[in-house]
DSSP file (Angstrom, degrees, kcal/mol; ACC not computed):
  #  RESIDUE AA STRUCTURE BP1 BP2  ACC     N-H-->O    O-->H-N    N-H-->O    O-->H-N    TCO  KAPPA ALPHA  PHI   PSI    X-CA   Y-CA   Z-CA
    1    1 A X    >         0   0    0      0, 0.0     3,-0.5     0, 0.0     4,-0.1   0.000 360.0 360.0 360.0 -44.1    0.0    0.0    0.0
    2    2 A X  G >   +     0   0    0      1,-0.2     3,-1.4     2,-0.1     0, 0.0   0.379 360.0  97.0 -90.5   3.6    2.7    2.5    0.9
    3    3 A X  G 3  S+     0   0    0      1,-0.3    -1,-0.2     3,-0.1     0, 0.0   0.847  79.7  57.2 -62.9 -31.7    5.1    1.5   -1.8
    4    4 A X  G <  S+     0   0    0     -3,-0.5     2,-0.4     2,-0.1    -1,-0.3   0.642  88.6  92.3 -75.2 -11.1    3.9    4.3   -4.1
    5    5 A X    <   -     0   0    0     -3,-1.4     2,-0.8    -4,-0.1     3,-0.2  -0.705  61.3-159.1 -87.0 133.0    4.8    6.9   -1.4
    6    6 A X     >  +     0   0    0     -2,-0.4     4,-1.5     1,-0.2     3,-0.1  -0.826  17.8 170.5-108.2  88.5    8.3    8.4   -1.6
    7    7 A X  H  > S+     0   0    0     -2,-0.8     4,-2.6     1,-0.2     5,-0.2   0.866  75.2  59.0 -74.6 -32.5    8.8    9.8    1.9
    8    8 A X  H  > S+     0   0    0      1,-0.2     4,-2.3     2,-0.2    -1,-0.2   0.883 106.0  48.6 -62.4 -36.0   12.4   10.5    1.2
    9    9 A X  H  > S+     0   0    0      2,-0.2     4,-2.1     1,-0.2    -1,-0.2   0.863 109.8  51.8 -68.0 -36.2   11.5   12.8   -1.6
   10   10 A X  H  X S+     0   0    0     -4,-1.5     4,-2.5     2,-0.2    -2,-0.2   0.930 110.7  48.0 -65.3 -44.8    8.9   14.6    0.6
   11   11 A X  H  X S+     0   0    0     -4,-2.6     4,-2.6     1,-0.2    -2,-0.2   0.929 111.6  50.9 -63.4 -43.7   11.6   15.1    3.3
   12   12 A X  H  X S+     0   0    0     -4,-2.3     4,-2.1    -5,-0.2    -1,-0.2   0.905 109.9  50.3 -60.7 -38.8   14.1   16.5    0.7
   13   13 A X  H  X S+     0   0    0     -4,-2.1     4,-2.6     2,-0.2    -1,-0.2   0.948 110.8  47.9 -67.3 -46.9   11.4   18.9   -0.6
   14   14 A X  H  X S+     0   0    0     -4,-2.5     4,-2.6     1,-0.2    -1,-0.2   0.901 110.0  53.6 -59.7 -38.9   10.6   20.2    2.9
   15   15 A X  H  X S+     0   0    0     -4,-2.6     4,-2.6     1,-0.2    -1,-0.2   0.898 108.5  48.5 -65.2 -38.3   14.3   20.6    3.6
   16   16 A X  H  X S+     0   0    0     -4,-2.1     4,-2.5     2,-0.2    -1,-0.2   0.912 110.9  51.0 -65.0 -40.7   14.8   22.7    0.5
   17   17 A X  H  X S+     0   0    0     -4,-2.6     4,-2.8     2,-0.2    -2,-0.2   0.940 112.7  46.4 -60.5 -44.2   11.7   24.9    1.4
   18   18 A X  H  X S+     0   0    0     -4,-2.6     4,-2.4     2,-0.2    -2,-0.2   0.932 112.6  49.1 -59.5 -46.9   13.2   25.4    4.9
   19   19 A X  H  X S+     0   0    0     -4,-2.6     4,-2.3     1,-0.2    -1,-0.2   0.896 112.0  49.1 -62.2 -41.1   16.6   26.2    3.6
   20   20 A X  H  X S+     0   0    0     -4,-2.5     4,-2.5     2,-0.2    -1,-0.2   0.919 110.5  50.5 -67.7 -42.4   15.1   28.7    1.1
   21   21 A X  H  X S+     0   0    0     -4,-2.8     4,-2.5     1,-0.2    -2,-0.2   0.921 109.5  51.5 -63.5 -38.4   13.0   30.3    3.9
   22   22 A X  H  X S+     0   0    0     -4,-2.4     4,-2.6     2,-0.2    -2,-0.2   0.914 109.8  48.9 -63.7 -42.9   16.2   30.6    6.0
   23   23 A X  H  X S+     0   0    0     -4,-2.3     4,-3.0     2,-0.2     5,-0.2   0.917 110.6  51.6 -63.2 -41.9   18.1   32.3    3.0
   24   24 A X  H  X S+     0   0    0     -4,-2.5     4,-2.6     1,-0.2    -2,-0.2   0.945 111.3  47.0 -59.5 -47.9   15.1   34.7    2.5
   25   25 A X  H  X S+     0   0    0     -4,-2.5     4,-2.6     2,-0.2     5,-0.2   0.918 113.0  49.0 -63.3 -43.7   15.2   35.7    6.2
   26   26 A X  H  X S+     0   0    0     -4,-2.6     4,-2.5     1,-0.2    -2,-0.2   0.944 113.4  46.3 -59.2 -47.6   19.0   36.1    6.2
   27   27 A X  H  X S+     0   0    0     -4,-3.0     4,-2.2     2,-0.2    -1,-0.2   0.882 111.8  52.1 -68.4 -33.6   18.8   38.3    3.1
   28   28 A X  H  X S+     0   0    0     -4,-2.6     4,-2.3    -5,-0.2    -1,-0.2   0.946 112.4  44.9 -62.7 -47.3   15.9   40.4    4.6
   29   29 A X  H  X S+     0   0    0     -4,-2.6     4,-2.3     1,-0.2    -2,-0.2   0.896 112.2  52.4 -69.2 -37.6   17.8   41.0    7.8
   30   30 A X  H  X S+     0   0    0     -4,-2.5     4,-2.1    -5,-0.2    -1,-0.2   0.919 113.0  43.8 -64.6 -43.7   21.0   41.9    5.8
   31   31 A X  H  X S+     0   0    0     -4,-2.2     4,-3.0     2,-0.2     5,-0.3   0.873 112.3  52.1 -67.5 -36.2   19.2   44.4    3.7
   32   32 A X  H  X S+     0   0    0     -4,-2.3     4,-1.8     2,-0.2    -2,-0.2   0.895 111.1  48.9 -67.3 -38.3   17.4   45.9    6.6
   33   33 A X  H  < S+     0   0    0     -4,-2.3    -2,-0.2    -5,-0.2    -1,-0.2   0.904 120.6  36.3 -66.5 -41.3   20.7   46.3    8.5
   34   34 A X  H  < S+     0   0    0     -4,-2.1    -2,-0.2    -5,-0.2    -1,-0.2   0.865 132.3  22.1 -80.4 -36.9   22.3   47.9    5.5
   35   35 A X  H >< S-     0   0    0     -4,-3.0     3,-2.5     1,-0.2    -3,-0.2   0.492  79.5-167.0-110.4  -4.7   19.5   50.0    4.0
   36   36 A X  G >< S+     0   0    0     -4,-1.8     3,-1.5    -5,-0.3    -1,-0.2  -0.311  78.3   3.1  52.4-122.9   17.0   50.5    6.9
   37   37 A X  G 3  S+     0   0    0      1,-0.3     3,-0.3    40,-0.2    -1,-0.3   0.623 131.5  61.6 -72.7 -15.0   13.7   51.9    5.6
   38   38 A X  G X> S+     0   0    0     -3,-2.5     4,-2.2     1,-0.2     3,-0.5   0.464  75.3  99.2 -91.2   1.3   15.0   51.7    2.0
   39   39 A X  H <> S+     0   0    0     -3,-1.5     4,-2.5     1,-0.3     5,-0.2   0.877  76.9  53.2 -58.2 -45.1   15.5   47.9    2.2
   40   40 A X  H 3> S+     0   0    0     -3,-0.3     4,-1.7    -4,-0.2    -1,-0.3   0.864 109.6  50.3 -62.7 -31.6   12.3   47.0    0.5
   41   41 A X  H <> S+     0   0    0     -3,-0.5     4,-2.4    -4,-0.2    -2,-0.2   0.920 109.2  52.0 -65.7 -43.2   13.2   49.3   -2.5
   42   42 A X  H  X S+     0   0    0     -4,-2.2     4,-2.8     1,-0.2     5,-0.2   0.911 107.7  51.4 -60.5 -45.0   16.6   47.6   -2.6
   43   43 A X  H  X S+     0   0    0     -4,-2.5     4,-2.0     1,-0.2    -1,-0.2   0.895 111.7  46.9 -61.7 -38.4   15.0   44.2   -2.8
   44   44 A X  H  X S+     0   0    0     -4,-1.7     4,-2.5     2,-0.2    -1,-0.2   0.867 110.3  52.8 -68.4 -38.6   12.8   45.3   -5.6
   45   45 A X  H  X S+     0   0    0     -4,-2.4     4,-2.6     2,-0.2    -2,-0.2   0.927 110.1  48.2 -64.5 -42.1   15.8   46.8   -7.4
   46   46 A X  H  X S+     0   0    0     -4,-2.8     4,-2.5     2,-0.2    -2,-0.2   0.901 110.5  52.1 -66.7 -38.4   17.7   43.5   -7.1
   47   47 A X  H  X S+     0   0    0     -4,-2.0     4,-2.5    -5,-0.2    -2,-0.2   0.948 111.0  47.4 -59.2 -46.9   14.7   41.7   -8.4
   48   48 A X  H  X S+     0   0    0     -4,-2.5     4,-2.2     1,-0.2    -2,-0.2   0.912 112.4  48.3 -62.0 -43.3   14.5   44.0  -11.4
   49   49 A X  H  X S+     0   0    0     -4,-2.6     4,-1.9     1,-0.2    -1,-0.2   0.900 110.8  51.5 -67.7 -37.5   18.2   43.7  -12.2
   50   50 A X  H  <>S+     0   0    0     -4,-2.5     5,-2.1     1,-0.2    -2,-0.2   0.920 111.1  48.2 -68.8 -39.9   18.0   39.9  -11.9
   51   51 A X  H ><5S+     0   0    0     -4,-2.5     3,-1.7     1,-0.2    -1,-0.2   0.916 110.8  49.9 -64.7 -42.7   15.1   39.8  -14.4
   52   52 A X  H 3<5S+     0   0    0     -4,-2.2    -1,-0.2     1,-0.3    -2,-0.2   0.830 108.3  54.0 -68.4 -29.7   16.9   42.1  -16.8
   53   53 A X  T 3<5S-     0   0    0     -4,-1.9    -1,-0.3    -5,-0.2    -2,-0.2   0.271 120.9-109.6 -87.1  15.0   20.0   39.8  -16.6
   54   54 A X  T < 5S+     0   0    0     -3,-1.7     2,-0.2     1,-0.1    -3,-0.2   0.935  80.1 128.5  60.6  51.0   17.8   36.8  -17.5
   55   55 A X     >< +     0   0    0     -5,-2.1     4,-1.9     1,-0.1     5,-0.1  -0.676  24.4 168.6-133.2  77.1   17.9   35.2  -14.1
   56   56 A X  H  > S+     0   0    0     -2,-0.2     4,-2.7     1,-0.2     5,-0.2   0.853  73.4  57.3 -68.5 -34.3   14.3   34.6  -13.2
   57   57 A X  H  > S+     0   0    0      1,-0.2     4,-2.2     2,-0.2    -1,-0.2   0.933 109.6  44.6 -61.6 -45.5   15.0   32.4  -10.2
   58   58 A X  H  > S+     0   0    0      2,-0.2     4,-2.2     1,-0.2    -1,-0.2   0.845 110.9  54.4 -65.8 -32.4   17.0   35.0   -8.6
   59   59 A X  H  X S+     0   0    0     -4,-1.9     4,-1.8     2,-0.2    -2,-0.2   0.915 108.5  48.7 -62.9 -44.9   14.4   37.6   -9.4
   60   60 A X  H  X S+     0   0    0     -4,-2.7     4,-2.4     2,-0.2    -2,-0.2   0.903 107.7  56.3 -62.6 -40.9   11.8   35.5   -7.7
   61   61 A X  H  X S+     0   0    0     -4,-2.2     4,-2.2     1,-0.2    -2,-0.2   0.957 108.6  46.1 -53.6 -52.7   14.1   35.1   -4.7
   62   62 A X  H  X S+     0   0    0     -4,-2.2     4,-1.9     1,-0.2    -1,-0.2   0.799 110.1  53.2 -66.5 -27.5   14.3   38.9   -4.3
   63   63 A X  H  X S+     0   0    0     -4,-1.8     4,-2.5     2,-0.2    -1,-0.2   0.874 108.8  50.4 -69.7 -35.7   10.5   39.3   -4.7
   64   64 A X  H  X S+     0   0    0     -4,-2.4     4,-2.2     2,-0.2    -2,-0.2   0.879 108.4  52.8 -69.2 -33.6   10.1   36.8   -1.9
   65   65 A X  H  X S+     0   0    0     -4,-2.2     4,-1.9    -5,-0.2    -2,-0.2   0.923 110.2  48.0 -66.4 -41.6   12.5   38.8    0.2
   66   66 A X  H  X S+     0   0    0     -4,-1.9     4,-2.0     2,-0.2    -2,-0.2   0.924 110.3  50.9 -59.2 -46.7   10.4   41.9   -0.5
   67   67 A X  H  X S+     0   0    0     -4,-2.5     4,-0.9     1,-0.2    -1,-0.2   0.895 109.4  51.5 -62.5 -36.4    7.2   40.1    0.4
   68   68 A X  H  < S+     0   0    0     -4,-2.2     3,-0.4     1,-0.2     4,-0.4   0.905 108.4  51.6 -66.1 -38.0    8.8   39.0    3.6
   69   69 A X  H >< S+     0   0    0     -4,-1.9     3,-1.1     1,-0.2    -2,-0.2   0.877 106.9  53.1 -58.8 -43.7    9.8   42.6    4.4
   70   70 A X  H 3< S+     0   0    0     -4,-2.0    -1,-0.2     1,-0.3    -2,-0.2   0.656 109.7  49.8 -72.0 -19.3    6.2   43.8    3.8
   71   71 A X  T 3< S+     0   0    0     -4,-0.9    -1,-0.3    -3,-0.4    -2,-0.2   0.544  92.4  96.9 -98.2  -8.1    5.0   41.3    6.3
   72   72 A X  S <  S-     0   0    0     -3,-1.1     2,-0.1    -4,-0.4     5,-0.0  -0.463  83.7-101.8 -80.3 150.6    7.6   42.2    9.0
   73   73 A X    >   -     0   0    0     -2,-0.1     3,-1.7     1,-0.1     4,-0.2  -0.404  30.1-114.4 -69.3 152.2    6.6   44.6   11.8
   74   74 A X  G >  S+     0   0    0      1,-0.3     3,-1.6     2,-0.2     4,-0.3   0.718 109.0  74.4 -57.9 -25.0    7.8   48.1   11.5
   75   75 A X  G >  S+     0   0    0      1,-0.3     3,-1.6     2,-0.2    -1,-0.3   0.820  84.5  67.6 -64.2 -30.8   10.1   47.7   14.5
   76   76 A X  G <  S+     0   0    0     -3,-1.7    -1,-0.3     1,-0.3    -2,-0.2   0.698  97.4  53.6 -62.6 -15.4   12.5   45.7   12.4
   77   77 A X  G <  S+     0   0    0     -3,-1.6    -1,-0.3    -4,-0.2   -40,-0.2   0.465  91.8  92.7 -97.8  -3.3   13.3   48.7   10.3
   78   78 A X    <         0   0    0     -3,-1.6   -42,-0.1    -4,-0.3    -3,-0.0  -0.499 360.0 360.0 -89.7 160.1   14.2   50.9   13.2
   79   79 A X              0   0    0     -2,-0.2    -1,-0.1     0, 0.0    -3,-0.1   0.468 360.0 360.0 -77.1 360.0   17.8   51.3   14.6
């Protein structure tokens, strides 16, 4: 019955999602530390540049960083 289930693949997928989420959080905090309240604009700029350089995966990454910033409380942008 369970032969058709690939539990190893499911675990690998979840691991990749968690690693990506960690990278997004790290990038978000790095941009906030460097650019403060301009960090969301920097994330969108990087997404635009990635798209123009024909790197859609990187562009999506920076869009996800931007979305994460928009969901962050305002206190994260203060010194």
